[in-house]
Backbone as JSON Lines, residues from 0, in Angstrom:
{"i":0,"aa":"M","n":[96.74,56.35,69.54],"ca":[98.02,56.89,69.14],"c":[97.82,58.32,68.67]}
{"i":1,"aa":"S","n":[98.74,59.14,69.06],"ca":[98.65,60.56,68.77],"c":[99.56,60.9,67.61]}
{"i":2,"aa":"T","n":[99.08,61.75,66.73],"ca":[99.91,62.14,65.59],"c":[100.46,63.53,65.82]}
{"i":3,"aa":"K","n":[101.67,63.72,65.34],"ca":[102.32,65.02,65.5],"c":[101.92,65.92,64.34]}
{"i":4,"aa":"S","n":[101.47,67.08,64.68],"ca":[101.12,68.06,63.68],"c":[102.41,68.69,63.17]}
{"i":5,"aa":"P","n":[102.5,69.02,61.9],"ca":[103.73,69.67,61.41],"c":[103.93,71.05,62.03]}
{"i":6,"aa":"N","n":[102.89,71.63,62.61],"ca":[103.0,72.98,63.17],"c":[102.89,73.04,64.69]}
{"i":7,"aa":"G","n":[102.94,71.92,65.38],"ca":[102.77,72.02,66.81],"c":[102.85,70.68,67.52]}
{"i":8,"aa":"P","n":[102.4,70.69,68.78],"ca":[102.51,69.49,69.61],"c":[101.48,68.44,69.23]}
{"i":9,"aa":"T","n":[101.73,67.22,69.72],"ca":[100.75,66.14,69.52],"c":[99.55,66.4,70.41]}
{"i":10,"aa":"E","n":[98.48,65.67,70.2],"ca":[97.3,65.8,71.04],"c":[97.63,65.44,72.48]}
{"i":11,"aa":"D","n":[98.46,64.38,72.67],"ca":[98.85,63.98,74.02],"c":[99.66,65.08,74.71]}
{"i":12,"aa":"E","n":[100.59,65.68,73.99],"ca":[101.4,66.76,74.57],"c":[100.52,67.95,74.95]}
{"i":13,"aa":"L","n":[99.57,68.28,74.1],"ca":[98.66,69.37,74.38],"c":[97.79,69.05,75.6]}
{"i":14,"aa":"A","n":[97.29,67.83,75.69],"ca":[96.47,67.43,76.83],"c":[97.27,67.51,78.13]}
{"i":15,"aa":"R","n":[98.52,67.02,78.12],"ca":[99.37,67.1,79.32],"c":[99.62,68.56,79.71]}
{"i":16,"aa":"F","n":[99.81,69.42,78.73],"ca":[100.05,70.83,78.98],"c":[98.83,71.47,79.64]}
{"i":17,"aa":"V","n":[97.64,71.21,79.12],"ca":[96.41,71.78,79.68],"c":[96.19,71.27,81.1]}
{"i":18,"aa":"I","n":[96.45,69.99,81.34],"ca":[96.3,69.43,82.68],"c":[97.29,70.1,83.64]}
{"i":19,"aa":"A","n":[98.51,70.31,83.21],"ca":[99.51,70.98,84.07],"c":[99.1,72.42,84.36]}
{"i":20,"aa":"L","n":[98.56,73.13,83.38],"ca":[98.11,74.49,83.61],"c":[96.95,74.52,84.59]}
{"i":21,"aa":"H","n":[96.01,73.58,84.45],"ca":[94.88,73.53,85.37],"c":[95.35,73.24,86.79]}
{"i":22,"aa":"K","n":[96.28,72.31,86.93],"ca":[96.83,71.98,88.25],"c":[97.49,73.21,88.87]}
{"i":23,"aa":"A","n":[98.24,73.96,88.07],"ca":[98.89,75.17,88.58],"c":[97.86,76.2,89.05]}
{"i":24,"aa":"A","n":[96.75,76.34,88.31],"ca":[95.71,77.29,88.7],"c":[95.05,76.87,90.01]}
{"i":25,"aa":"V","n":[94.78,75.58,90.16],"ca":[94.17,75.09,91.39],"c":[95.11,75.3,92.57]}
{"i":26,"aa":"E","n":[96.4,74.98,92.39],"ca":[97.38,75.17,93.46],"c":[97.48,76.65,93.84]}
{"i":27,"aa":"E","n":[97.5,77.52,92.85],"ca":[97.57,78.96,93.11],"c":[96.38,79.44,93.91]}
{"i":28,"aa":"S","n":[95.18,78.94,93.57],"ca":[93.98,79.41,94.25],"c":[93.87,78.85,95.67]}
{"i":29,"aa":"S","n":[94.56,77.75,95.95],"ca":[94.45,77.15,97.29],"c":[95.59,77.56,98.22]}
{"i":30,"aa":"R","n":[96.55,78.32,97.73],"ca":[97.64,78.79,98.59],"c":[97.11,79.74,99.65]}
{"i":31,"aa":"P","n":[97.71,79.7,100.85],"ca":[97.29,80.67,101.87],"c":[97.56,82.09,101.38]}
{"i":32,"aa":"K","n":[96.63,82.97,101.69],"ca":[96.8,84.35,101.26],"c":[97.77,85.06,102.2]}
{"i":33,"aa":"P","n":[98.71,85.82,101.62],"ca":[99.62,86.57,102.49],"c":[98.85,87.69,103.2]}
{"i":34,"aa":"P","n":[99.31,88.09,104.38],"ca":[98.63,89.19,105.06],"c":[98.79,90.49,104.26]}
{"i":35,"aa":"L","n":[97.82,91.36,104.4],"ca":[97.91,92.65,103.73],"c":[99.06,93.46,104.31]}
{"i":36,"aa":"V","n":[99.79,94.11,103.45],"ca":[100.84,95.01,103.88],"c":[100.26,96.41,103.87]}
{"i":37,"aa":"C","n":[100.26,97.07,105.02],"ca":[99.73,98.43,105.09],"c":[100.72,99.4,104.46]}
{"i":38,"aa":"V","n":[100.21,100.3,103.68],"ca":[101.02,101.3,102.98],"c":[100.5,102.66,103.37]}
{"i":39,"aa":"K","n":[101.4,103.54,103.72],"ca":[101.03,104.92,104.02],"c":[101.11,105.74,102.73]}
{"i":40,"aa":"L","n":[100.44,106.87,102.73],"ca":[100.38,107.73,101.55],"c":[101.78,108.1,101.05]}
{"i":41,"aa":"E","n":[102.71,108.31,101.97],"ca":[104.07,108.71,101.58],"c":[104.75,107.63,100.73]}
{"i":42,"aa":"E","n":[104.45,106.36,100.99],"ca":[105.06,105.25,100.24],"c":[104.34,104.96,98.93]}
{"i":43,"aa":"A","n":[103.06,105.29,98.86],"ca":[102.22,104.88,97.74],"c":[102.74,105.41,96.41]}
{"i":44,"aa":"G","n":[103.19,106.66,96.36],"ca":[103.69,107.24,95.1],"c":[104.87,106.47,94.54]}
{"i":45,"aa":"R","n":[105.8,106.07,95.42],"ca":[106.97,105.31,94.98],"c":[106.55,103.94,94.44]}
{"i":46,"aa":"I","n":[105.63,103.3,95.13],"ca":[105.16,101.98,94.7],"c":[104.46,102.08,93.35]}
{"i":47,"aa":"L","n":[103.59,103.07,93.19],"ca":[102.9,103.24,91.9],"c":[103.9,103.51,90.78]}
{"i":48,"aa":"H","n":[104.95,104.29,91.08],"ca":[105.99,104.55,90.08],"c":[106.7,103.25,89.7]}
{"i":49,"aa":"D","n":[107.03,102.41,90.69],"ca":[107.69,101.13,90.41],"c":[106.89,100.27,89.45]}
{"i":50,"aa":"Y","n":[105.57,100.35,89.54],"ca":[104.7,99.54,88.69],"c":[104.28,100.28,87.42]}
{"i":51,"aa":"G","n":[104.74,101.49,87.22],"ca":[104.42,102.23,86.01],"c":[103.04,102.84,85.98]}
{"i":52,"aa":"L","n":[102.41,102.98,87.14],"ca":[101.04,103.49,87.17],"c":[100.92,104.92,87.67]}
{"i":53,"aa":"D","n":[102.02,105.53,88.05],"ca":[101.94,106.87,88.62],"c":[101.44,107.91,87.63]}
{"i":54,"aa":"E","n":[101.57,107.66,86.35],"ca":[101.15,108.65,85.36],"c":[99.76,108.36,84.77]}
{"i":55,"aa":"V","n":[99.17,107.22,85.08],"ca":[97.86,106.9,84.48],"c":[96.7,107.01,85.46]}
{"i":56,"aa":"L","n":[96.98,106.91,86.75],"ca":[95.91,107.07,87.72],"c":[95.6,108.56,87.89]}
{"i":57,"aa":"T","n":[94.38,108.87,88.32],"ca":[93.95,110.26,88.43],"c":[93.6,110.59,89.88]}
{"i":58,"aa":"A","n":[93.14,111.81,90.09],"ca":[92.72,112.25,91.42],"c":[91.52,111.47,91.93]}
{"i":59,"aa":"Q","n":[90.84,110.72,91.07],"ca":[89.71,109.89,91.5],"c":[90.16,108.56,92.11]}
{"i":60,"aa":"D","n":[91.43,108.21,91.92],"ca":[91.96,106.92,92.35],"c":[92.75,107.08,93.65]}
{"i":61,"aa":"D","n":[92.49,106.21,94.61],"ca":[93.19,106.26,95.89],"c":[94.55,105.57,95.75]}
{"i":62,"aa":"P","n":[95.66,106.32,95.87],"ca":[96.98,105.71,95.67],"c":[97.32,104.65,96.71]}
{"i":63,"aa":"V","n":[96.83,104.79,97.93],"ca":[97.11,103.8,98.97],"c":[96.4,102.48,98.62]}
{"i":64,"aa":"L","n":[95.15,102.55,98.18],"ca":[94.43,101.34,97.77],"c":[95.17,100.63,96.65]}
{"i":65,"aa":"W","n":[95.55,101.37,95.63],"ca":[96.26,100.76,94.5],"c":[97.57,100.14,94.97]}
{"i":66,"aa":"A","n":[98.33,100.86,95.79],"ca":[99.62,100.33,96.25],"c":[99.42,99.05,97.07]}
{"i":67,"aa":"M","n":[98.44,99.04,97.96],"ca":[98.2,97.85,98.77],"c":[97.73,96.67,97.91]}
{"i":68,"aa":"A","n":[96.88,96.93,96.92],"ca":[96.4,95.85,96.04],"c":[97.55,95.3,95.19]}
{"i":69,"aa":"L","n":[98.41,96.19,94.7],"ca":[99.56,95.75,93.91],"c":[100.49,94.86,94.73]}
{"i":70,"aa":"I","n":[100.79,95.31,95.94],"ca":[101.69,94.54,96.8],"c":[101.07,93.18,97.15]}
{"i":71,"aa":"K","n":[99.78,93.16,97.38],"ca":[99.12,91.9,97.74],"c":[99.13,90.91,96.57]}
{"i":72,"aa":"H","n":[98.76,91.38,95.4],"ca":[98.59,90.46,94.27],"c":[99.85,90.26,93.44]}
{"i":73,"aa":"W","n":[100.69,91.27,93.32],"ca":[101.91,91.16,92.52],"c":[103.08,91.73,93.31]}
{"i":74,"aa":"P","n":[103.51,91.04,94.36],"ca":[104.51,91.61,95.26],"c":[105.9,91.73,94.64]}
{"i":75,"aa":"R","n":[106.65,92.63,95.22],"ca":[108.05,92.81,94.86],"c":[108.85,92.42,96.1]}
{"i":76,"aa":"D","n":[109.86,91.59,95.91],"ca":[110.7,91.22,97.05],"c":[112.12,91.72,96.81]}
{"i":77,"aa":"E","n":[113.04,91.26,97.66],"ca":[114.42,91.77,97.58],"c":[115.1,91.43,96.27]}
{"i":78,"aa":"T","n":[114.62,90.43,95.54],"ca":[115.22,90.07,94.26],"c":[114.44,90.65,93.07]}
{"i":79,"aa":"G","n":[113.44,91.44,93.33],"ca":[112.69,92.07,92.24],"c":[111.27,91.55,92.17]}
{"i":80,"aa":"F","n":[110.72,91.62,90.98],"ca":[109.34,91.2,90.75],"c":[109.33,89.72,90.38]}
{"i":81,"aa":"Q","n":[109.22,88.85,91.39],"ca":[109.25,87.4,91.17],"c":[108.2,86.97,90.15]}
{"i":82,"aa":"W","n":[107.01,87.54,90.23],"ca":[105.9,87.12,89.38],"c":[106.15,87.41,87.92]}
{"i":83,"aa":"L","n":[107.12,88.28,87.6],"ca":[107.38,88.6,86.2],"c":[108.29,87.58,85.53]}
{"i":84,"aa":"R","n":[108.74,86.58,86.28],"ca":[109.58,85.55,85.66],"c":[108.76,84.69,84.71]}
{"i":85,"aa":"V","n":[107.47,84.65,84.91],"ca":[106.58,83.93,84.0],"c":[106.08,84.95,82.97]}
{"i":86,"aa":"P","n":[106.17,84.62,81.68],"ca":[105.82,85.62,80.66],"c":[104.32,85.8,80.48]}
{"i":87,"aa":"F","n":[103.67,86.37,81.49],"ca":[102.24,86.67,81.42],"c":[102.04,88.03,80.77]}
{"i":88,"aa":"C","n":[100.83,88.26,80.31],"ca":[100.38,89.6,79.97],"c":[99.8,90.15,81.27]}
{"i":89,"aa":"Y","n":[100.39,91.19,81.82],"ca":[99.9,91.8,83.05],"c":[99.03,92.99,82.68]}
{"i":90,"aa":"W","n":[97.82,92.99,83.22],"ca":[96.79,93.9,82.74],"c":[96.08,94.56,83.93]}
{"i":91,"aa":"F","n":[95.95,95.88,83.87],"ca":[95.27,96.66,84.9],"c":[94.02,97.28,84.28]}
{"i":92,"aa":"A","n":[92.98,97.43,85.1],"ca":[91.77,98.07,84.58],"c":[91.07,98.84,85.68]}
{"i":93,"aa":"L","n":[90.35,99.86,85.27],"ca":[89.48,100.63,86.15],"c":[88.06,100.39,85.72]}
{"i":94,"aa":"G","n":[87.19,100.31,86.69],"ca":[85.8,100.06,86.34],"c":[84.85,100.8,87.25]}
{"i":95,"aa":"K","n":[83.64,100.94,86.78],"ca":[82.56,101.53,87.56],"c":[81.79,100.38,88.19]}
{"i":96,"aa":"R","n":[81.6,100.44,89.5],"ca":[80.88,99.38,90.2],"c":[79.43,99.39,89.76]}
{"i":97,"aa":"I","n":[78.91,98.2,89.41],"ca":[77.54,98.15,88.9],"c":[76.57,97.37,89.78]}
{"i":98,"aa":"D","n":[77.08,96.64,90.81],"ca":[76.15,95.92,91.67],"c":[76.81,95.57,93.01]}
{"i":99,"aa":"A","n":[76.02,95.03,93.93],"ca":[76.48,94.7,95.28],"c":[77.47,93.55,95.28]}
{"i":100,"aa":"Q","n":[77.47,92.71,94.24],"ca":[78.41,91.6,94.17],"c":[79.82,92.04,93.77]}
{"i":101,"aa":"G","n":[79.99,93.31,93.48],"ca":[81.31,93.81,93.15],"c":[81.67,93.7,91.68]}
{"i":102,"aa":"R","n":[80.68,93.44,90.83],"ca":[80.99,93.4,89.4],"c":[81.32,94.81,88.91]}
{"i":103,"aa":"L","n":[82.23,94.86,87.97],"ca":[82.68,96.14,87.43],"c":[82.38,96.23,85.95]}
{"i":104,"aa":"Q","n":[81.97,97.41,85.52],"ca":[81.9,97.71,84.1],"c":[83.21,98.43,83.79]}
{"i":105,"aa":"L","n":[84.09,97.77,83.05],"ca":[85.41,98.32,82.81],"c":[85.33,99.55,81.92]}
{"i":106,"aa":"V","n":[86.11,100.58,82.28],"ca":[86.09,101.82,81.53],"c":[87.46,102.21,80.98]}
{"i":107,"aa":"E","n":[88.54,101.74,81.6],"ca":[89.89,102.05,81.15],"c":[90.79,100.89,81.49]}
{"i":108,"aa":"S","n":[91.8,100.63,80.65],"ca":[92.72,99.54,80.97],"c":[94.1,99.8,80.38]}
{"i":109,"aa":"W","n":[95.08,99.13,80.98],"ca":[96.48,99.25,80.56],"c":[97.15,97.9,80.63]}
{"i":110,"aa":"E","n":[98.16,97.74,79.79],"ca":[99.03,96.57,79.87],"c":[100.34,97.04,80.49]}
{"i":111,"aa":"L","n":[100.93,96.2,81.3],"ca":[102.2,96.52,81.95],"c":[103.33,96.05,81.05]}
{"i":112,"aa":"E","n":[104.19,96.98,80.63],"ca":[105.34,96.66,79.79],"c":[106.61,96.86,80.59]}
{"i":113,"aa":"R","n":[107.55,95.93,80.42],"ca":[108.85,96.09,81.07],"c":[109.65,97.17,80.33]}
{"i":114,"aa":"V","n":[110.26,98.07,81.11],"ca":[111.1,99.12,80.54],"c":[112.46,99.01,81.22]}
{"i":115,"aa":"G","n":[113.48,98.64,80.46],"ca":[114.8,98.49,81.05],"c":[114.84,97.29,81.98]}
{"i":116,"aa":"T","n":[115.69,97.36,82.99],"ca":[115.88,96.21,83.87],"c":[115.0,96.24,85.11]}
{"i":117,"aa":"G","n":[114.52,97.41,85.53],"ca":[113.78,97.43,86.77],"c":[112.5,98.22,86.76]}
{"i":118,"aa":"G","n":[112.13,98.78,85.63],"ca":[110.94,99.61,85.61],"c":[109.88,99.09,84.68]}
{"i":119,"aa":"F","n":[108.71,99.71,84.78],"ca":[107.58,99.34,83.96],"c":[106.9,100.58,83.44]}
{"i":120,"aa":"R","n":[106.13,100.39,82.37],"ca":[105.33,101.46,81.82],"c":[103.96,100.88,81.53]}
{"i":121,"aa":"A","n":[102.94,101.63,81.87],"ca":[101.58,101.22,81.57],"c":[101.19,101.81,80.23]}
{"i":122,"aa":"T","n":[100.8,100.97,79.3],"ca":[100.36,101.43,77.98],"c":[98.88,101.07,77.82]}
{"i":123,"aa":"E","n":[98.16,101.94,77.17],"ca":[96.72,101.73,77.01],"c":[96.42,100.4,76.35]}
{"i":124,"aa":"W","n":[95.33,99.79,76.82],"ca":[94.85,98.53,76.25],"c":[93.43,98.76,75.77]}
{"i":125,"aa":"D","n":[93.17,98.42,74.53],"ca":[91.83,98.55,73.96],"c":[90.95,97.45,74.55]}
{"i":126,"aa":"L","n":[89.9,97.84,75.27],"ca":[89.04,96.87,75.95],"c":[88.33,95.92,74.99]}
{"i":127,"aa":"S","n":[88.27,96.25,73.7],"ca":[87.63,95.36,72.75],"c":[88.56,94.22,72.32]}
{"i":128,"aa":"R","n":[89.85,94.33,72.62],"ca":[90.8,93.28,72.28],"c":[90.77,92.17,73.31]}
{"i":129,"aa":"Q","n":[90.96,90.95,72.87],"ca":[91.05,89.82,73.78],"c":[92.46,89.78,74.36]}
{"i":130,"aa":"L","n":[92.56,89.44,75.64],"ca":[93.87,89.33,76.27],"c":[94.58,88.08,75.77]}
{"i":131,"aa":"P","n":[95.89,88.18,75.47],"ca":[96.62,86.98,75.09],"c":[96.86,86.12,76.33]}
{"i":132,"aa":"E","n":[96.83,84.82,76.18],"ca":[97.08,83.92,77.32],"c":[98.55,83.57,77.35]}
{"i":133,"aa":"P","n":[99.13,83.39,78.51],"ca":[98.53,83.54,79.83],"c":[98.48,85.0,80.23]}
{"i":134,"aa":"W","n":[97.53,85.34,81.13],"ca":[97.42,86.71,81.62],"c":[97.07,86.72,83.09]}
{"i":135,"aa":"R","n":[97.39,87.85,83.71],"ca":[96.97,88.16,85.08],"c":[96.38,89.55,85.06]}
{"i":136,"aa":"S","n":[95.32,89.75,85.86],"ca":[94.67,91.05,85.85],"c":[94.43,91.56,87.26]}
{"i":137,"aa":"L","n":[94.35,92.86,87.36],"ca":[93.98,93.55,88.59],"c":[93.05,94.68,88.18]}
{"i":138,"aa":"Q","n":[91.84,94.67,88.76],"ca":[90.82,95.66,88.4],"c":[90.33,96.32,89.69]}
{"i":139,"aa":"I","n":[90.24,97.64,89.66],"ca":[89.83,98.4,90.84],"c":[88.76,99.41,90.43]}
{"i":140,"aa":"S","n":[87.77,99.57,91.31],"ca":[86.68,100.49,90.99],"c":[87.14,101.94,91.07]}
{"i":141,"aa":"R","n":[86.49,102.76,90.24],"ca":[86.73,104.2,90.23],"c":[85.37,104.87,90.37]}
{"i":142,"aa":"P","n":[85.23,105.84,91.24],"ca":[86.25,106.46,92.08],"c":[86.53,105.62,93.34]}
{"i":143,"aa":"S","n":[87.76,105.74,93.85],"ca":[88.1,105.11,95.13],"c":[88.62,106.16,96.11]}
{"i":144,"aa":"K","n":[89.07,107.3,95.6],"ca":[89.57,108.37,96.48],"c":[88.43,108.88,97.35]}
{"i":145,"aa":"D","n":[88.66,108.93,98.66],"ca":[87.7,109.43,99.64],"c":[86.41,108.6,99.72]}
{"i":146,"aa":"E","n":[86.4,107.41,99.16],"ca":[85.24,106.52,99.24],"c":[85.42,105.58,100.43]}
{"i":147,"aa":"P","n":[84.32,105.15,101.07],"ca":[84.44,104.23,102.21],"c":[84.79,102.8,101.81]}
{"i":148,"aa":"E","n":[84.49,102.43,100.55],"ca":[84.81,101.09,100.09],"c":[85.07,101.11,98.59]}
{"i":149,"aa":"A","n":[85.76,100.06,98.13],"ca":[86.08,99.93,96.71],"c":[86.1,98.44,96.38]}
{"i":150,"aa":"V","n":[85.96,98.14,95.09],"ca":[86.04,96.76,94.62],"c":[87.44,96.53,94.07]}
{"i":151,"aa":"V","n":[88.07,95.43,94.48],"ca":[89.34,95.01,93.92],"c":[89.15,93.58,93.42]}
{"i":152,"aa":"A","n":[89.33,93.38,92.13],"ca":[89.19,92.06,91.52],"c":[90.53,91.66,90.91]}
{"i":153,"aa":"S","n":[90.89,90.42,91.1],"ca":[92.13,89.91,90.49],"c":[91.84,88.56,89.87]}
{"i":154,"aa":"G","n":[92.59,88.23,88.85],"ca":[92.39,86.95,88.2],"c":[93.57,86.59,87.34]}
{"i":155,"aa":"Q","n":[93.55,85.36,86.88],"ca":[94.58,84.88,85.97],"c":[94.0,83.82,85.07]}
{"i":156,"aa":"M","n":[94.5,83.75,83.87],"ca":[94.13,82.71,82.92],"c":[95.44,82.13,82.41]}
{"i":157,"aa":"L","n":[95.69,80.86,82.75],"ca":[96.95,80.23,82.39],"c":[96.9,79.58,81.02]}
{"i":158,"aa":"G","n":[95.7,79.27,80.56],"ca":[95.51,78.64,79.28],"c":[94.03,78.41,79.07]}
{"i":159,"aa":"P","n":[93.65,77.71,78.01],"ca":[92.23,77.47,77.77],"c":[91.57,76.75,78.95]}
{"i":160,"aa":"L","n":[90.5,77.33,79.45],"ca":[89.74,76.76,80.56],"c":[90.62,76.45,81.77]}
{"i":161,"aa":"C","n":[91.55,77.31,82.07],"ca":[92.48,77.08,83.17],"c":[92.8,78.41,83.84]}
{"i":162,"aa":"G","n":[91.89,78.86,84.71],"ca":[92.12,80.13,85.37],"c":[91.26,80.28,86.6]}
{"i":163,"aa":"N","n":[91.46,81.38,87.3],"ca":[90.68,81.67,88.49],"c":[90.74,83.15,88.8]}
{"i":164,"aa":"G","n":[89.82,83.59,89.64],"ca":[89.81,84.98,90.05],"c":[88.76,85.22,91.11]}
{"i":165,"aa":"A","n":[88.83,86.4,91.73],"ca":[87.87,86.76,92.77],"c":[87.79,88.27,92.88]}
{"i":166,"aa":"A","n":[86.65,88.73,93.37],"ca":[86.45,90.16,93.67],"c":[86.16,90.29,95.15]}
{"i":167,"aa":"H","n":[86.77,91.28,95.76],"ca":[86.58,91.57,97.18],"c":[86.2,93.03,97.34]}
{"i":168,"aa":"I","n":[85.44,93.31,98.38],"ca":[85.21,94.7,98.79],"c":[86.34,95.05,99.75]}
{"i":169,"aa":"W","n":[86.99,96.17,99.49],"ca":[88.02,96.67,100.39],"c":[87.43,97.86,101.13]}
{"i":170,"aa":"L","n":[87.67,97.92,102.42],"ca":[87.11,98.97,103.27],"c":[88.2,99.92,103.75]}
{"i":171,"aa":"R","n":[87.92,101.23,103.62],"ca":[88.87,102.24,104.07],"c":[88.88,102.29,105.6]}
{"i":172,"aa":"Q","n":[90.08,102.34,106.17],"ca":[90.24,102.45,107.62],"c":[90.44,103.92,108.0]}
{"i":173,"aa":"S","n":[90.31,104.22,109.26],"ca":[90.43,105.61,109.72],"c":[91.83,106.18,109.48]}
{"i":174,"aa":"D","n":[92.85,105.33,109.39],"ca":[94.21,105.81,109.15],"c":[94.55,105.96,107.67]}
{"i":175,"aa":"G","n":[93.56,105.7,106.78],"ca":[93.77,105.84,105.34],"c":[94.2,104.56,104.65]}
{"i":176,"aa":"T","n":[94.49,103.5,105.42],"ca":[94.82,102.22,104.8],"c":[93.52,101.47,104.52]}
{"i":177,"aa":"W","n":[93.62,100.29,103.94],"ca":[92.45,99.53,103.53],"c":[92.53,98.11,104.07]}
{"i":178,"aa":"T","n":[91.37,97.47,104.26],"ca":[91.31,96.05,104.59],"c":[90.42,95.35,103.58]}
{"i":179,"aa":"E","n":[90.71,94.09,103.34],"ca":[89.97,93.31,102.36],"c":[88.91,92.49,103.07]}
{"i":180,"aa":"S","n":[87.69,92.52,102.55],"ca":[86.61,91.74,103.15],"c":[86.73,90.27,102.76]}
{"i":181,"aa":"E","n":[86.23,89.43,103.61],"ca":[86.15,87.98,103.34],"c":[84.72,87.55,103.61]}
{"i":182,"aa":"P","n":[84.19,86.65,102.95],"ca":[84.69,85.99,101.75],"c":[84.59,86.91,100.54]}
{"i":183,"aa":"P","n":[85.12,86.47,99.39],"ca":[84.98,87.31,98.19],"c":[83.51,87.5,97.83]}
{"i":184,"aa":"T","n":[83.21,88.63,97.22],"ca":[81.84,88.88,96.78],"c":[81.49,88.05,95.55]}
{"i":185,"aa":"S","n":[82.5,87.7,94.78],"ca":[82.31,86.82,93.63],"c":[83.65,86.15,93.32]}
{"i":186,"aa":"S","n":[83.59,84.99,92.72],"ca":[84.82,84.29,92.31],"c":[84.52,83.42,91.11]}
{"i":187,"aa":"W","n":[85.57,82.98,90.45],"ca":[85.41,82.11,89.3],"c":[86.63,81.19,89.18]}
{"i":188,"aa":"I","n":[86.42,80.03,88.62],"ca":[87.5,79.1,88.32],"c":[87.09,78.34,87.07]}
{"i":189,"aa":"S","n":[88.05,78.1,86.19],"ca":[87.74,77.32,84.98],"c":[88.85,76.33,84.73]}
């Protein structure tokens, strides 16, 4: 028999919640991946502005790579940003590539804040702070501008021991767009 805490759910309610979060993470990781949407340089600035990143990325960052990664992992459709209906902490980071497996040493990060009804603003995130759960992240290596390849890592943590993520090498194409390598160079699930 489970007892109700005066400040929260019963043990049974908490266990059911954790199981549901784990099931959601497994379902998310097993969904077919949507095809990459190619973005030209002319479109990239508008896309970065929509996500609030146009003012934080620098000349070292490839805007087409960022735009394509954003569209792949956090797409916007005709009704807006569907993925924002769930109250996650959305977190972006830049990192220096440290090995062939695509691991990144993070050097800068931002949290995505909603501004008004349709816009976002990226605000600095202190890398020493723990991310509040649930969260989703997108991390890209720097520099990526004029580089032949870059690391793009994405992940999510839905609750305690309930998350997944992967890192892929993205390769620059002759037309300036990018393709994602398969299989991932590293992945995790908890």
